[in-house]
C-alpha positions in Angstrom: 79.7 104.3 121.3 80.1 103.9 117.6 79.0 106.0 115.0 78.6 105.3 111.5 79.1 108.3 108.4 78.9 107.4 104.8 80.8 109.5 102.3 79.1 109.0 99.2 81.3 109.7 95.7 79.2 109.3 92.7 79.0 105.9 91.8 80.4 105.2 95.2 79.5 104.1 98.5 81.6 104.0 101.1 80.8 103.1 105.0 83.7 104.5 107.5 83.2 103.5 111.0 84.9 106.5 113.7 85.7 104.9 116.8 87.1 108.3 118.5 85.2 111.1 119.3 88.2 113.3 119.2 88.8 114.9 115.7 87.0 111.2 114.4 90.3 109.5 114.8 91.3 107.1 117.6 94.8 107.2 118.7 97.2 104.0 118.5 98.5 103.3 121.8 101.6 101.1 121.9 99.8 97.1 122.6 100.7 95.6 126.1 103.5 93.2 126.0 105.5 90.9 128.2 109.5 90.1 127.9 110.8 91.2 125.0 108.9 93.7 122.0 109.0 92.8 118.6 109.6 94.9 116.1 106.8 96.1 113.9 107.0 97.4 110.3 106.2 100.3 108.3 104.6 100.4 104.6 104.8 103.5 103.1 101.7 103.6 100.6 100.9 105.8 97.9 97.4 107.1 98.2 96.7 108.2 94.6 95.3 111.3 93.8 91.9 111.2 95.3 89.5 108.6 93.6 89.4 105.3 96.1 89.3 103.0 93.0 92.7 104.5 91.8 94.1 102.9 94.8 96.6 99.5 93.6 95.4 96.1 94.7 98.5 95.9 96.8 97.8 99.5 98.5 94.4 98.0 99.7 95.8 95.2 101.0 98.2 97.3 103.2 95.5 99.3 104.7 93.8 95.7 105.7 96.7 94.1 107.5 97.6 97.5 109.3 97.5 98.2 112.7 97.9 102.1 112.4 97.9 104.3 109.6 99.5 107.7 109.7 97.7 109.7 106.9 98.2 113.0 105.0 96.2 115.8 104.5 95.9 114.8 100.6 94.4 111.6 101.1 91.0 111.6 99.7 87.9 110.9 102.3 87.0 108.0 99.9 90.2 106.4 100.3 90.0 106.2 103.9 86.7 104.8 104.4 88.8 101.8 102.8 90.1 101.3 106.1 88.9 98.6 108.4 87.4 100.2 111.5 89.7 98.5 114.1 92.3 99.8 112.4 93.5 102.6 113.8 94.3 105.8 112.5 96.6 109.3 113.4 96.3 112.4 111.1 99.9 113.9 110.2 99.2 116.1 107.5 100.9 119.4 106.7 99.5 122.3 104.7 101.7 125.0 103.2 101.0 127.9 106.5 98.6 125.2 108.2 101.5 122.9 109.8 99.7 120.5 112.0 102.8 118.3 112.8 106.5 118.8 111.9 107.9 116.4 109.1 111.0 115.7 112.4 107.9 114.7 114.5 106.5 112.3 112.4 109.7 110.4 111.5 109.5 109.8 115.8 106.5 108.8 115.7 106.8 106.4 112.9 109.5 104.9 114.6 107.9 104.9 118.3 105.0 103.1 116.7 107.0 99.8 114.9 109.7 99.3 117.9 106.1 99.3 119.9 105.3 95.7 117.4 102.9 97.4 115.3 102.6 97.2 111.7 102.5 100.6 110.7 101.1 102.5 106.9 102.0 105.6 106.5 99.6 106.5 103.7 100.9 109.8 101.1 98.9 111.1 98.9 99.8 110.9 95.5 102.8 108.7 94.7 105.2 108.3 97.7 108.2 109.2 95.4 107.1 112.5 93.9 107.5 115.4 96.5 106.4 113.6 99.9 109.2 113.9 102.1 109.6 110.0 101.7 113.6 110.2 102.1 113.6 111.7 105.3 111.2 109.4 107.0 113.0 106.2 105.1 116.6 107.6 106.7 114.8 107.5 109.9 113.4 104.0 110.0 116.2 103.1 108.6 118.7 104.3 111.5 116.7 102.6 113.5 116.5 99.4 112.6 112.9 99.4 111.4 112.3 97.4 108.1 110.1 99.2 105.8 108.7 99.1 101.7 107.0 101.1 99.5 103.6 101.2 97.5 104.0 103.2 94.7 100.5 105.2 93.7 99.3 107.2 91.1 100.9 110.5 91.1 98.1 113.7 90.8 100.0 114.6 87.7 99.0 111.7 86.1 95.4 111.6 87.6 94.9 115.1 86.6 95.8 114.5 83.5 93.5 111.2 82.5 90.4 113.0 84.9 90.7 116.3 82.5 91.7 114.9 79.6 95.1 117.2 79.3 97.8 115.3 78.0 101.0 115.3 79.6 103.2 114.7 76.3 102.2 115.2 72.8 104.3 114.4 70.3 103.1 117.9 68.4 104.0 120.2 70.7 105.7 118.3 74.3 108.0 115.0 73.9 108.3 115.5 77.7 106.9 116.3 81.1 108.6 118.2 83.9 107.3 117.7 87.5 108.3 120.3 89.7 107.2 121.9 92.9 106.6 125.8 93.8 107.8 125.4 97.6 111.7 124.6 98.1 112.6 123.3 101.6 113.7 127.0 102.4 110.3 128.9 101.5 112.2 131.9 100.5 114.2 130.3 97.7 112.4 130.5 94.3 112.8 128.9 91.2 115.0 129.8 88.2 112.2 131.5 85.9 114.3 131.8 83.5 115.4 128.0 82.8 111.6 127.0 83.6 110.5 129.3 80.7 112.7 128.0 78.4 111.7 125.1 78.9 107.7 125.2 78.8 108.1 126.5 74.9 109.2 123.1 74.4 107.9 120.8 76.9 105.1 120.4 79.6 106.1 121.6 82.8 103.3 120.6 85.8 103.7 122.2 89.3 103.0 121.1 92.7 101.6 123.1 95.8 101.5 126.3 93.2 98.0 127.4 94.0 99.1 129.8 96.3 102.1 131.2 94.2 100.1 131.5 91.0 100.3 134.8 90.2 103.9 135.3 91.2 104.6 132.1 88.9 102.8 133.7 86.3 104.4 137.4 86.4 108.1 135.5 86.8 108.0 133.6 83.7 106.1 136.3 81.6 109.2 138.7 82.7 111.4 136.0 81.7 109.9 136.0 78.1 107.1 133.5 77.9 104.7 135.0 75.5 101.8 136.5 77.2 99.1 134.2 75.7 100.9 130.7 76.9 98.2 127.6 77.9 97.7 127.1 81.4 95.4 124.7 83.3 95.0 124.7 87.2 92.8 121.7 88.5 91.9 121.7 92.2 90.7 118.5 93.9 91.8 116.2 90.9 90.1 112.6 90.8 87.4 114.0 93.0 84.0 114.4 92.8 84.2 118.2 93.0 86.9 118.7 90.7 87.4 122.0 88.9 89.5 122.8 85.9 90.2 126.6 84.6 91.9 126.7 81.4 93.3 130.2 80.5 96.8 132.1 79.9 99.6 133.2 81.8 98.0 136.7 81.5 94.5 135.9 83.0 94.8 132.4 84.8 95.6 134.3 87.7 92.1 136.7 87.5 90.0 133.4 86.7 91.1 131.4 89.3 90.7 134.1 92.1 86.7 134.3 90.1 86.3 130.7 90.1 87.7 131.0 93.9 89.8 127.9 94.2 91.0 126.9 97.5 93.2 123.6 96.4 94.8 121.6 96.6 95.8 122.4 93.1 97.9 121.4 90.1 99.3 123.7 87.7 100.0 122.6 84.5 101.7 124.9 81.6 102.3 124.2 78.0 100.5 123.8 75.0 99.0 120.6 75.7 96.5 122.4 77.4 95.4 123.1 74.0 95.3 119.6 73.0 92.4 118.3 75.8 90.7 115.9 75.0 86.7 115.3 75.5 86.3 113.0 78.3 83.6 112.0 79.7 83.9 111.5 83.4 80.5 110.0 84.1 81.5 106.7 83.1 84.1 106.7 85.4 81.6 107.2 87.8 79.7 103.9 86.6 82.4 101.7 87.6 81.0 99.8 90.3 83.2 99.7 93.7 83.8 96.6 94.7 84.8 95.0 97.9 86.8 91.9 99.2 89.3 91.7 96.5 
C-alpha cells in the first residue's frame, strides 16, 4: 500500500510517496538480468544546504533519472520530496556519535549497486567537495571501474550567509574566508588554535560540524589570545524553515547556545563580519513559488 506524506515549507508544498513501511524508504535490489550485466553509473550530487529550491537544475535532473538514491542525514526532507516515487532510496547517513553506516560500507554499497546495472545518485548535503568524504567514495568507484561524475551544490557556508545576511567577506574587516571542520579523521586530534586565532583577526572562519565542540573551541581560542568580545554566530538548520541564529561573543556564545537549546546541525562563523549582518527579509524567499517539471 502506498501512503502519501506531505511536507510543507513556508510558501512551498511538496508531496512524497513513501513506498516502504520500514524506516520510510524502499531498499534497492539488483535488477533481474540475463546474460552479461552492464555496469551502471554513479552521480555524486550536492543537495545544497536545505531549501529544495537551492538544488541546481542538473542535480534535480539526476534525481529524476536515478534508479536508486543513497542519501545523507544532512539532506533536507524537502529535497527528498523531489525524488520520484518509483526511485528507490537508501539512508546511509553518518552523524557524530550516531554513525549508521561506516564509510567503507557506503563505498561497497555504491559499487555493488552500480555493478548490478543501476544508475546511482549519491546525494550529499551541501557541496560534495566540502567535508563530504567524496574522495574516499570516488577512489572506490575508480578501483571498481565504475564511471562517475560530480554535480556541485551550494555549500552550507554560502547558504547560511545568504539566508542570515552575515557576509563571508567584507573589505572593511575580512578580505578572505577559511572553511574548516571541528572534526578530523582522528577524533582525538585538535586544530592549531593559536593559528586559528591569528587568522580570525583578519579573516572570516567558518567551522563545520562544530556545535558539540563549541565550548572547547571558544575556550581554546581565548587561551590563544582571541579577545573575549570577538564576535561569533551559530546557525542551526541553515536555509530551512526552522533556521535559528544566535550571535554573541566567544566569551558568551556557549551559554547563549545552551539557553537556545540548539541541537544541530549547525555552522559556526567567527569574525568581524558577524557585526556586518544585513537585514535580509526571509519572507521574500518564501514567496518564490515552487516550479515542477523543469
